[in-house]
A tleap script that builds the chain and sets N, CA, C and O, in Angstrom:
source leaprc.protein.ff14SB
mol = sequence {
  NMET ALA GLY ALA VAL SER GLU SER ASP TYR
  GLU ARG ILE ALA ARG GLU THR ALA ALA ALA
  LEU GLU GLN VAL GLY GLN HIE ALA ALA SER
  LEU ALA ALA GLN GLU VAL SER TRP ARG GLY
  ALA ASP GLY GLN ILE ILE VAL ARG ALA ASN
  ALA GLY GLY THR ILE THR ALA LEU THR LEU
  ALA GLY PRO LEU LEU ARG ARG HIE ASP SER
  ALA ALA LEU SER LYS LEU VAL ALA GLU ALA
  LEU ARG SER ALA GLN ILE LYS ALA ARG ASN
  GLU PHE GLU GLU ALA PHE ARG ASP SER VAL
  PRO GLU GLN VAL ARG GLU ALA ASP ARG LEU
  VAL ARG GLU SER VAL ARG CGLU
}
set mol.1.N position { 44.074 1.174 -18.964 }
set mol.1.CA position { 42.563 0.345 -20.262 }
set mol.1.C position { 43.505 -1.067 -19.012 }
set mol.1.O position { 44.532 -1.144 -18.337 }
set mol.2.N position { 42.265 -1.942 -19.373 }
set mol.2.CA position { 43.228 -3.391 -18.553 }
set mol.2.C position { 43.798 -4.314 -19.358 }
set mol.2.O position { 44.414 -5.257 -18.861 }
set mol.3.N position { 43.635 -4.129 -21.033 }
set mol.3.CA position { 44.118 -4.869 -22.090 }
set mol.3.C position { 44.030 -4.807 -22.485 }
set mol.3.O position { 42.983 -4.166 -22.408 }
set mol.4.N position { 44.451 -5.026 -24.444 }
set mol.4.CA position { 43.268 -5.190 -25.455 }
set mol.4.C position { 43.041 -6.581 -25.390 }
set mol.4.O position { 43.936 -7.426 -25.387 }
set mol.5.N position { 40.835 -6.989 -25.296 }
set mol.5.CA position { 40.339 -7.933 -26.046 }
set mol.5.C position { 40.125 -8.533 -26.970 }
set mol.5.O position { 39.292 -8.569 -27.877 }
set mol.6.N position { 40.714 -8.873 -26.756 }
set mol.6.CA position { 40.871 -10.312 -28.501 }
set mol.6.C position { 39.607 -10.410 -29.215 }
set mol.6.O position { 38.543 -10.117 -28.669 }
set mol.7.N position { 39.699 -10.861 -30.566 }
set mol.7.CA position { 38.430 -11.382 -30.706 }
set mol.7.C position { 37.911 -11.835 -30.809 }
set mol.7.O position { 36.969 -11.716 -31.593 }
set mol.8.N position { 38.236 -13.039 -29.801 }
set mol.8.CA position { 37.998 -14.615 -29.895 }
set mol.8.C position { 36.678 -13.716 -28.360 }
set mol.8.O position { 35.456 -13.665 -28.223 }
set mol.9.N position { 37.962 -13.160 -27.502 }
set mol.9.CA position { 37.300 -12.966 -26.579 }
set mol.9.C position { 35.384 -12.248 -26.318 }
set mol.9.O position { 34.414 -12.557 -25.626 }
set mol.10.N position { 35.689 -11.287 -27.255 }
set mol.10.CA position { 34.637 -10.723 -27.891 }
set mol.10.C position { 33.654 -11.367 -28.147 }
set mol.10.O position { 32.605 -10.951 -27.655 }
set mol.11.N position { 33.590 -12.907 -29.203 }
set mol.11.CA position { 32.696 -13.681 -29.761 }
set mol.11.C position { 32.135 -14.724 -28.052 }
set mol.11.O position { 31.463 -15.753 -27.983 }
set mol.12.N position { 32.539 -14.190 -27.332 }
set mol.12.CA position { 31.957 -15.404 -26.099 }
set mol.12.C position { 31.923 -14.976 -25.212 }
set mol.12.O position { 31.486 -15.644 -24.275 }
set mol.13.N position { 32.449 -13.351 -24.950 }
set mol.13.CA position { 31.245 -12.422 -23.770 }
set mol.13.C position { 29.644 -11.990 -24.772 }
set mol.13.O position { 28.587 -11.639 -24.249 }
set mol.14.N position { 29.865 -12.131 -26.112 }
set mol.14.CA position { 28.570 -11.778 -26.180 }
set mol.14.C position { 28.304 -12.698 -26.782 }
set mol.14.O position { 27.821 -12.215 -27.806 }
set mol.15.N position { 28.262 -14.308 -26.927 }
set mol.15.CA position { 27.546 -15.715 -26.584 }
set mol.15.C position { 27.163 -15.877 -25.277 }
set mol.15.O position { 26.061 -16.423 -25.235 }
set mol.16.N position { 27.804 -15.527 -23.726 }
set mol.16.CA position { 27.440 -15.601 -23.137 }
set mol.16.C position { 26.391 -14.406 -22.229 }
set mol.16.O position { 25.407 -14.631 -21.524 }
set mol.17.N position { 27.200 -12.827 -22.656 }
set mol.17.CA position { 25.678 -12.406 -22.956 }
set mol.17.C position { 24.470 -12.129 -23.044 }
set mol.17.O position { 23.707 -11.440 -22.367 }
set mol.18.N position { 24.330 -12.960 -24.287 }
set mol.18.CA position { 23.296 -13.249 -25.588 }
set mol.18.C position { 22.272 -13.870 -24.647 }
set mol.18.O position { 21.158 -13.465 -24.317 }
set mol.19.N position { 23.186 -15.342 -24.187 }
set mol.19.CA position { 22.646 -16.322 -22.919 }
set mol.19.C position { 21.785 -15.437 -21.492 }
set mol.19.O position { 20.730 -14.997 -21.037 }
set mol.20.N position { 22.732 -15.570 -21.376 }
set mol.20.CA position { 22.002 -14.453 -20.226 }
set mol.20.C position { 21.337 -13.290 -20.002 }
set mol.20.O position { 20.845 -12.735 -19.020 }
set mol.21.N position { 21.447 -13.062 -21.165 }
set mol.21.CA position { 20.637 -11.670 -21.763 }
set mol.21.C position { 19.099 -12.049 -21.352 }
set mol.21.O position { 18.307 -11.315 -20.761 }
set mol.22.N position { 18.927 -13.106 -21.719 }
set mol.22.CA position { 18.214 -14.484 -22.014 }
set mol.22.C position { 17.140 -14.783 -20.617 }
set mol.22.O position { 15.911 -14.833 -20.655 }
set mol.23.N position { 17.919 -14.935 -19.564 }
set mol.23.CA position { 17.256 -15.267 -18.860 }
set mol.23.C position { 17.194 -13.930 -17.724 }
set mol.23.O position { 16.416 -13.801 -16.779 }
set mol.24.N position { 18.152 -13.123 -18.113 }
set mol.24.CA position { 17.601 -11.587 -17.736 }
set mol.24.C position { 16.177 -11.814 -17.373 }
set mol.24.O position { 15.602 -12.017 -16.303 }
set mol.25.N position { 15.566 -11.654 -19.357 }
set mol.25.CA position { 14.332 -11.378 -19.356 }
set mol.25.C position { 13.268 -12.079 -18.434 }
set mol.25.O position { 12.340 -11.584 -17.794 }
set mol.26.N position { 13.725 -13.505 -18.575 }
set mol.26.CA position { 12.725 -13.913 -17.532 }
set mol.26.C position { 12.319 -13.653 -16.180 }
set mol.26.O position { 11.367 -13.922 -15.449 }
set mol.27.N position { 13.519 -12.961 -16.122 }
set mol.27.CA position { 13.421 -13.574 -14.309 }
set mol.27.C position { 12.813 -12.202 -13.977 }
set mol.27.O position { 12.263 -11.883 -12.922 }
set mol.28.N position { 13.005 -11.476 -15.032 }
set mol.28.CA position { 12.531 -9.070 -15.047 }
set mol.28.C position { 11.160 -9.592 -15.010 }
set mol.28.O position { 10.588 -9.323 -13.954 }
set mol.29.N position { 10.173 -10.547 -16.220 }
set mol.29.CA position { 9.008 -11.188 -15.651 }
set mol.29.C position { 8.524 -11.700 -15.204 }
set mol.29.O position { 7.297 -11.772 -15.263 }
set mol.30.N position { 9.251 -12.321 -14.524 }
set mol.30.CA position { 9.192 -13.283 -13.424 }
set mol.30.C position { 8.352 -11.939 -11.665 }
set mol.30.O position { 7.299 -11.801 -11.043 }
set mol.31.N position { 9.921 -11.280 -11.708 }
set mol.31.CA position { 10.313 -9.857 -10.410 }
set mol.31.C position { 8.914 -9.031 -11.545 }
set mol.31.O position { 9.772 -8.715 -12.369 }
set mol.32.N position { 8.527 -8.871 -11.734 }
set mol.32.CA position { 7.545 -7.699 -11.805 }
set mol.32.C position { 6.676 -7.987 -11.630 }
set mol.32.O position { 6.071 -7.308 -10.801 }
set mol.33.N position { 5.712 -9.538 -12.425 }
set mol.33.CA position { 4.413 -10.407 -11.900 }
set mol.33.C position { 4.352 -9.932 -10.530 }
set mol.33.O position { 3.555 -9.038 -10.243 }
set mol.34.N position { 5.551 -10.735 -9.161 }
set mol.34.CA position { 5.546 -10.065 -8.289 }
set mol.34.C position { 3.961 -9.595 -7.328 }
set mol.34.O position { 3.090 -9.453 -8.186 }
set mol.35.N position { 3.604 -9.437 -6.486 }
set mol.35.CA position { 2.921 -8.316 -6.221 }
set mol.35.C position { 3.888 -8.292 -5.384 }
set mol.35.O position { 4.920 -8.964 -5.387 }
set mol.36.N position { 3.234 -6.826 -4.039 }
set mol.36.CA position { 3.447 -6.138 -2.329 }
set mol.36.C position { 2.765 -6.054 -3.023 }
set mol.36.O position { 2.559 -6.430 -4.177 }
set mol.37.N position { 1.855 -4.900 -1.490 }
set mol.37.CA position { 0.775 -4.598 -0.619 }
set mol.37.C position { 2.142 -4.072 0.372 }
set mol.37.O position { 3.307 -4.225 0.740 }
set mol.38.N position { 0.928 -3.366 0.422 }
set mol.38.CA position { 1.261 -1.791 0.645 }
set mol.38.C position { 0.020 -0.262 1.703 }
set mol.38.O position { -0.775 0.662 1.531 }
set mol.39.N position { 0.690 -0.989 2.635 }
set mol.39.CA position { -0.244 0.010 3.777 }
set mol.39.C position { -0.769 1.439 4.089 }
set mol.39.O position { 0.206 2.057 4.518 }
set mol.40.N position { -1.954 2.322 4.072 }
set mol.40.CA position { -2.036 3.648 4.642 }
set mol.40.C position { -3.118 3.565 4.982 }
set mol.40.O position { -3.830 2.563 4.901 }
set mol.41.N position { -3.507 5.033 5.586 }
set mol.41.CA position { -4.045 5.420 6.427 }
set mol.41.C position { -4.630 4.951 8.183 }
set mol.41.O position { -5.540 5.265 8.950 }
set mol.42.N position { -3.825 4.325 8.164 }
set mol.42.CA position { -3.889 3.941 9.973 }
set mol.42.C position { -3.578 1.923 9.733 }
set mol.42.O position { -3.087 1.240 10.632 }
set mol.43.N position { -3.843 1.567 8.880 }
set mol.43.CA position { -3.455 0.304 8.159 }
set mol.43.C position { -5.294 0.415 7.437 }
set mol.43.O position { -5.354 -0.792 7.203 }
set mol.44.N position { -6.534 0.883 7.019 }
set mol.44.CA position { -7.666 0.673 7.311 }
set mol.44.C position { -7.934 0.652 5.346 }
set mol.44.O position { -8.925 0.666 4.615 }
set mol.45.N position { -6.471 0.613 5.143 }
set mol.45.CA position { -6.784 0.685 2.784 }
set mol.45.C position { -5.008 0.278 2.995 }
set mol.45.O position { -3.903 0.630 3.407 }
set mol.46.N position { -5.748 -0.644 2.402 }
set mol.46.CA position { -4.723 -1.778 1.732 }
set mol.46.C position { -4.975 -2.103 0.347 }
set mol.46.O position { -6.032 -2.250 -0.267 }
set mol.47.N position { -3.297 -2.213 -0.145 }
set mol.47.CA position { -3.109 -1.953 -2.178 }
set mol.47.C position { -1.645 -2.857 -2.342 }
set mol.47.O position { -0.430 -2.818 -2.148 }
set mol.48.N position { -2.725 -3.663 -2.839 }
set mol.48.CA position { -1.935 -4.797 -4.123 }
set mol.48.C position { -1.375 -4.452 -5.529 }
set mol.48.O position { -1.920 -4.056 -6.559 }
set mol.49.N position { -0.350 -4.684 -5.269 }
set mol.49.CA position { -0.037 -3.954 -6.326 }
set mol.49.C position { 1.468 -4.522 -7.340 }
set mol.49.O position { 2.531 -4.442 -6.724 }
set mol.50.N position { 1.549 -5.057 -8.790 }
set mol.50.CA position { 2.803 -5.225 -8.984 }
set mol.50.C position { 3.340 -4.178 -9.579 }
set mol.50.O position { 2.759 -3.102 -9.717 }
set mol.51.N position { 5.100 -4.569 -10.176 }
set mol.51.CA position { 5.492 -3.687 -10.823 }
set mol.51.C position { 4.923 -3.063 -12.362 }
set mol.51.O position { 5.210 -1.969 -12.849 }
set mol.52.N position { 4.285 -3.823 -12.778 }
set mol.52.CA position { 3.815 -3.288 -13.575 }
set mol.52.C position { 2.611 -2.035 -14.050 }
set mol.52.O position { 2.083 -1.336 -14.915 }
set mol.53.N position { 2.706 -2.365 -12.992 }
set mol.53.CA position { 1.098 -0.659 -12.273 }
set mol.53.C position { -0.081 -1.661 -12.301 }
set mol.53.O position { -0.841 -1.273 -11.413 }
set mol.54.N position { -0.391 -2.315 -12.650 }
set mol.54.CA position { -1.570 -3.334 -12.100 }
set mol.54.C position { -2.231 -3.685 -10.487 }
set mol.54.O position { -2.119 -4.907 -10.386 }
set mol.55.N position { -2.596 -3.373 -9.746 }
set mol.55.CA position { -4.045 -3.006 -9.319 }
set mol.55.C position { -4.007 -4.084 -9.219 }
set mol.55.O position { -3.661 -4.553 -10.304 }
set mol.56.N position { -4.349 -5.664 -7.711 }
set mol.56.CA position { -4.620 -6.227 -8.488 }
set mol.56.C position { -5.852 -6.525 -6.952 }
set mol.56.O position { -6.599 -7.465 -6.679 }
set mol.57.N position { -5.583 -5.374 -6.343 }
set mol.57.CA position { -6.514 -6.196 -4.869 }
set mol.57.C position { -6.766 -4.715 -3.879 }
set mol.57.O position { -5.623 -4.549 -3.456 }
set mol.58.N position { -7.307 -3.981 -3.501 }
set mol.58.CA position { -7.690 -2.570 -2.829 }
set mol.58.C position { -9.458 -2.899 -1.569 }
set mol.58.O position { -10.673 -2.932 -1.763 }
set mol.59.N position { -8.541 -3.059 -0.396 }
set mol.59.CA position { -9.104 -3.398 0.406 }
set mol.59.C position { -9.420 -1.925 1.399 }
set mol.59.O position { -8.475 -1.201 1.711 }
set mol.60.N position { -10.636 -1.652 1.769 }
set mol.60.CA position { -11.239 -0.631 2.441 }
set mol.60.C position { -11.701 -0.999 3.691 }
set mol.60.O position { -12.638 -1.797 3.713 }
set mol.61.N position { -10.861 -0.244 5.635 }
set mol.61.CA position { -12.208 -0.574 5.992 }
set mol.61.C position { -12.506 0.192 6.316 }
set mol.61.O position { -12.211 1.352 6.029 }
set mol.62.N position { -13.519 -0.416 7.358 }
set mol.62.CA position { -15.312 0.253 7.348 }
set mol.62.C position { -15.325 1.406 7.704 }
set mol.62.O position { -16.051 2.184 7.085 }
set mol.63.N position { -14.109 2.132 9.397 }
set mol.63.CA position { -14.054 3.008 9.760 }
set mol.63.C position { -13.745 4.315 9.162 }
set mol.63.O position { -13.655 5.460 9.605 }
set mol.64.N position { -13.537 3.445 7.342 }
set mol.64.CA position { -12.037 5.132 6.778 }
set mol.64.C position { -13.925 5.398 5.573 }
set mol.64.O position { -14.516 6.355 5.074 }
set mol.65.N position { -14.067 4.346 5.631 }
set mol.65.CA position { -15.205 4.857 4.922 }
set mol.65.C position { -16.457 5.686 5.725 }
set mol.65.O position { -17.188 6.237 4.902 }
set mol.66.N position { -16.880 5.909 7.137 }
set mol.66.CA position { -17.230 6.595 7.971 }
set mol.66.C position { -17.028 7.365 8.023 }
set mol.66.O position { -17.800 8.306 7.837 }
set mol.67.N position { -15.990 7.430 8.278 }
set mol.67.CA position { -14.748 8.208 9.026 }
set mol.67.C position { -15.045 10.164 7.543 }
set mol.67.O position { -15.470 11.317 7.607 }
set mol.68.N position { -14.415 9.167 6.501 }
set mol.68.CA position { -14.717 10.855 5.051 }
set mol.68.C position { -15.886 10.756 4.351 }
set mol.68.O position { -16.811 9.943 4.345 }
set mol.69.N position { -15.605 11.903 3.683 }
set mol.69.CA position { -16.842 11.704 2.857 }
set mol.69.C position { -16.438 11.935 1.525 }
set mol.69.O position { -15.450 12.647 1.350 }
set mol.70.N position { -17.095 11.405 0.455 }
set mol.70.CA position { -16.440 10.316 -0.906 }
set mol.70.C position { -14.897 11.596 -1.618 }
set mol.70.O position { -14.010 11.011 -2.239 }
set mol.71.N position { -14.736 13.296 -1.442 }
set mol.71.CA position { -13.708 13.515 -1.679 }
set mol.71.C position { -12.718 13.836 -0.675 }
set mol.71.O position { -12.048 14.862 -0.785 }
set mol.72.N position { -12.592 13.145 0.168 }
set mol.72.CA position { -11.633 12.836 0.389 }
set mol.72.C position { -10.892 11.499 0.666 }
set mol.72.O position { -9.756 11.118 0.948 }
set mol.73.N position { -12.222 10.944 0.420 }
set mol.73.CA position { -11.829 9.219 0.950 }
set mol.73.C position { -11.397 8.723 -0.612 }
set mol.73.O position { -11.195 7.512 -0.522 }
set mol.74.N position { -11.212 9.088 -1.766 }
set mol.74.CA position { -11.064 10.100 -3.228 }
set mol.74.C position { -9.651 10.077 -3.007 }
set mol.74.O position { -8.784 9.836 -3.848 }
set mol.75.N position { -9.558 10.244 -2.268 }
set mol.75.CA position { -8.361 11.300 -1.922 }
set mol.75.C position { -6.838 9.989 -1.848 }
set mol.75.O position { -5.838 9.578 -2.436 }
set mol.76.N position { -7.556 9.871 -0.845 }
set mol.76.CA position { -6.849 9.163 -0.010 }
set mol.76.C position { -6.742 7.394 -0.967 }
set mol.76.O position { -5.771 6.649 -1.102 }
set mol.77.N position { -7.814 7.284 -1.338 }
set mol.77.CA position { -7.924 6.143 -1.987 }
set mol.77.C position { -6.491 6.090 -3.234 }
set mol.77.O position { -5.850 5.048 -3.376 }
set mol.78.N position { -6.185 7.280 -3.987 }
set mol.78.CA position { -5.583 7.324 -5.439 }
set mol.78.C position { -3.677 8.249 -4.172 }
set mol.78.O position { -2.548 8.220 -4.662 }
set mol.79.N position { -3.793 8.504 -3.581 }
set mol.79.CA position { -2.237 8.595 -3.246 }
set mol.79.C position { -2.206 7.337 -2.537 }
set mol.79.O position { -1.047 7.281 -2.125 }
set mol.80.N position { -3.002 5.965 -2.037 }
set mol.80.CA position { -2.542 5.054 -2.017 }
set mol.80.C position { -2.837 3.719 -2.572 }
set mol.80.O position { -2.883 2.622 -2.014 }
set mol.81.N position { -3.080 4.167 -4.158 }
set mol.81.CA position { -2.594 3.387 -4.939 }
set mol.81.C position { -1.695 3.654 -6.004 }
set mol.81.O position { -1.338 2.922 -6.927 }
set mol.82.N position { -1.267 5.271 -5.620 }
set mol.82.CA position { -0.335 5.321 -6.517 }
set mol.82.C position { 0.593 5.092 -5.308 }
set mol.82.O position { 1.230 4.206 -5.879 }
set mol.83.N position { 1.147 5.164 -4.185 }
set mol.83.CA position { 2.473 4.451 -2.939 }
set mol.83.C position { 2.355 3.074 -3.281 }
set mol.83.O position { 3.404 2.443 -3.148 }
set mol.84.N position { 1.007 2.204 -3.833 }
set mol.84.CA position { 1.356 1.422 -3.878 }
set mol.84.C position { 2.137 0.743 -4.776 }
set mol.84.O position { 2.586 -0.334 -4.384 }
set mol.85.N position { 2.473 1.188 -6.136 }
set mol.85.CA position { 2.699 1.220 -6.908 }
set mol.85.C position { 4.323 1.612 -7.175 }
set mol.85.O position { 5.087 1.425 -8.121 }
set mol.86.N position { 4.392 1.953 -6.469 }
set mol.86.CA position { 6.133 3.358 -6.682 }
set mol.86.C position { 6.652 2.235 -5.980 }
set mol.86.O position { 7.729 1.849 -6.436 }
set mol.87.N position { 6.050 1.351 -4.643 }
set mol.87.CA position { 6.207 0.554 -3.549 }
set mol.87.C position { 6.732 -0.683 -4.325 }
set mol.87.O position { 7.545 -1.255 -3.598 }
set mol.88.N position { 6.620 -1.190 -5.267 }
set mol.88.CA position { 6.291 -1.850 -6.241 }
set mol.88.C position { 7.077 -2.775 -7.598 }
set mol.88.O position { 7.310 -3.901 -8.037 }
set mol.89.N position { 7.244 -1.345 -7.818 }
set mol.89.CA position { 8.603 -0.797 -8.625 }
set mol.89.C position { 9.739 -0.810 -8.280 }
set mol.89.O position { 10.681 -1.359 -8.852 }
set mol.90.N position { 9.744 0.436 -6.289 }
set mol.90.CA position { 10.845 -0.268 -5.992 }
set mol.90.C position { 12.056 -1.234 -5.776 }
set mol.90.O position { 13.279 -1.330 -5.874 }
set mol.91.N position { 11.231 -1.704 -5.519 }
set mol.91.CA position { 10.861 -3.307 -5.071 }
set mol.91.C position { 11.697 -4.096 -6.505 }
set mol.91.O position { 12.764 -4.709 -6.529 }
set mol.92.N position { 10.639 -3.757 -7.711 }
set mol.92.CA position { 11.073 -4.918 -8.807 }
set mol.92.C position { 12.048 -3.889 -9.493 }
set mol.92.O position { 11.904 -3.893 -10.715 }
set mol.93.N position { 13.165 -2.859 -8.955 }
set mol.93.CA position { 14.014 -2.974 -9.706 }
set mol.93.C position { 15.024 -3.223 -8.431 }
set mol.93.O position { 15.947 -3.997 -8.686 }
set mol.94.N position { 14.992 -2.718 -7.176 }
set mol.94.CA position { 15.931 -3.461 -6.192 }
set mol.94.C position { 16.754 -4.989 -6.392 }
set mol.94.O position { 17.895 -5.446 -6.326 }
set mol.95.N position { 15.376 -5.422 -6.674 }
set mol.95.CA position { 15.610 -6.622 -7.236 }
set mol.95.C position { 16.109 -6.894 -8.004 }
set mol.95.O position { 16.998 -7.731 -7.850 }
set mol.96.N position { 15.846 -6.364 -9.263 }
set mol.96.CA position { 16.638 -7.286 -10.541 }
set mol.96.C position { 17.913 -6.311 -11.025 }
set mol.96.O position { 18.456 -6.545 -12.104 }
set mol.97.N position { 18.310 -5.341 -10.279 }
set mol.97.CA position { 19.919 -4.763 -10.028 }
set mol.97.C position { 20.432 -5.990 -9.903 }
set mol.97.O position { 20.896 -6.594 -10.871 }
set mol.98.N position { 20.385 -6.670 -8.221 }
set mol.98.CA position { 20.682 -7.346 -7.310 }
set mol.98.C position { 21.087 -8.505 -8.577 }
set mol.98.O position { 22.278 -8.425 -8.876 }
set mol.99.N position { 20.401 -9.437 -9.276 }
set mol.99.CA position { 20.027 -10.336 -9.850 }
set mol.99.C position { 21.357 -10.334 -11.580 }
set mol.99.O position { 22.060 -11.189 -12.117 }
set mol.100.N position { 21.149 -9.326 -11.755 }
set mol.100.CA position { 22.162 -9.315 -13.063 }
set mol.100.C position { 23.829 -9.958 -13.383 }
set mol.100.O position { 24.921 -9.616 -12.931 }
set mol.101.N position { 23.440 -10.996 -14.339 }
set mol.101.CA position { 25.054 -11.864 -14.270 }
set mol.101.C position { 26.469 -11.069 -14.177 }
set mol.101.O position { 26.609 -9.858 -14.006 }
set mol.102.N position { 27.269 -11.847 -14.301 }
set mol.102.CA position { 28.345 -11.146 -14.505 }
set mol.102.C position { 28.771 -10.963 -15.202 }
set mol.102.O position { 29.704 -10.182 -15.391 }
set mol.103.N position { 27.872 -12.080 -16.306 }
set mol.103.CA position { 28.773 -11.816 -17.619 }
set mol.103.C position { 27.978 -10.394 -18.889 }
set mol.103.O position { 28.533 -9.839 -19.838 }
set mol.104.N position { 26.402 -10.197 -18.298 }
set mol.104.CA position { 26.163 -8.384 -18.582 }
set mol.104.C position { 27.168 -7.805 -18.099 }
set mol.104.O position { 28.184 -7.656 -18.778 }
set mol.105.N position { 27.074 -7.373 -16.852 }
set mol.105.CA position { 27.872 -6.714 -16.580 }
set mol.105.C position { 29.809 -6.440 -16.695 }
set mol.105.O position { 30.689 -5.746 -16.186 }
set mol.106.N position { 29.634 -7.479 -17.682 }
set mol.106.CA position { 31.086 -7.241 -18.228 }
set mol.106.C position { 31.038 -6.824 -19.330 }
set mol.106.O position { 31.757 -5.915 -19.744 }
set mol.107.N position { 29.899 -7.615 -20.207 }
set mol.107.CA position { 29.594 -7.142 -21.562 }
set mol.107.C position { 29.651 -5.697 -21.690 }
set mol.107.O position { 30.201 -5.134 -22.637 }
set mol.108.N position { 28.784 -4.802 -20.237 }
set mol.108.CA position { 28.502 -3.640 -20.952 }
set mol.108.C position { 30.152 -2.089 -19.755 }
set mol.108.O position { 30.557 -0.960 -19.479 }
set mol.109.N position { 30.231 -3.423 -19.662 }
set mol.109.CA position { 32.220 -2.682 -18.749 }
set mol.109.C position { 32.877 -2.465 -20.389 }
set mol.109.O position { 33.350 -1.475 -20.946 }
set mol.110.N position { 32.685 -3.690 -20.780 }
set mol.110.CA position { 34.199 -3.068 -22.351 }
set mol.110.C position { 33.690 -2.702 -23.462 }
set mol.110.O position { 34.312 -2.827 -24.517 }
set mol.111.N position { 31.539 -1.799 -23.339 }
set mol.111.CA position { 31.011 -1.371 -23.786 }
set mol.111.C position { 31.967 0.503 -23.511 }
set mol.111.O position { 32.622 1.346 -24.125 }
set mol.112.N position { 31.425 0.219 -22.249 }
set mol.112.CA position { 31.335 1.104 -22.100 }
set mol.112.C position { 33.586 1.524 -22.240 }
set mol.112.O position { 34.113 2.625 -22.395 }
set mol.113.N position { 34.064 0.568 -22.142 }
set mol.113.CA position { 35.649 0.924 -21.887 }
set mol.113.C position { 35.273 1.455 -23.523 }
set mol.113.O position { 35.209 2.595 -23.983 }
set mol.114.N position { 35.062 0.128 -24.160 }
set mol.114.CA position { 34.615 1.291 -26.741 }
set mol.114.C position { 34.881 2.231 -26.083 }
set mol.114.O position { 35.886 2.916 -25.894 }
set mol.115.N position { 33.702 2.209 -25.677 }
set mol.115.CA position { 32.772 4.012 -26.413 }
set mol.115.C position { 34.152 5.018 -26.120 }
set mol.115.O position { 34.731 5.537 -27.075 }
set mol.116.N position { 34.465 5.165 -25.159 }
set mol.116.CA position { 35.327 5.702 -23.724 }
set mol.116.C position { 37.026 6.323 -25.196 }
set mol.116.O position { 37.706 7.290 -25.539 }
set mol.117.N position { 36.782 4.785 -25.478 }
set mol.117.CA position { 38.429 5.087 -26.623 }
set mol.117.C position { 38.146 5.662 -27.881 }
set mol.117.O position { 39.060 5.896 -28.672 }
savepdb mol mol.pdb
quit
């Protein structure tokens, strides 16, 4: 253990963490609303989605519609929608992980240490 943490240090860390968590929540909402674009089927399917899983746009190019029957097209579209949602979620998680303030990391470290003791 690196050394005992005083009660006043815990109080300070708690206040700083609460303030940081409020900012994190606002930032997370902003990140979740950002759209990402995914292209599939040789660029003939374009999907826009956000981290919440909402599909905001779907574009199908003409040649794609003529080359596939409805069953095959349905499968391609479903796969494209899911891929766009996964990409949006992954980009959100990466951006969020990189934006966690030091106060939150420190509070997490202290909690983990206290659980081990």
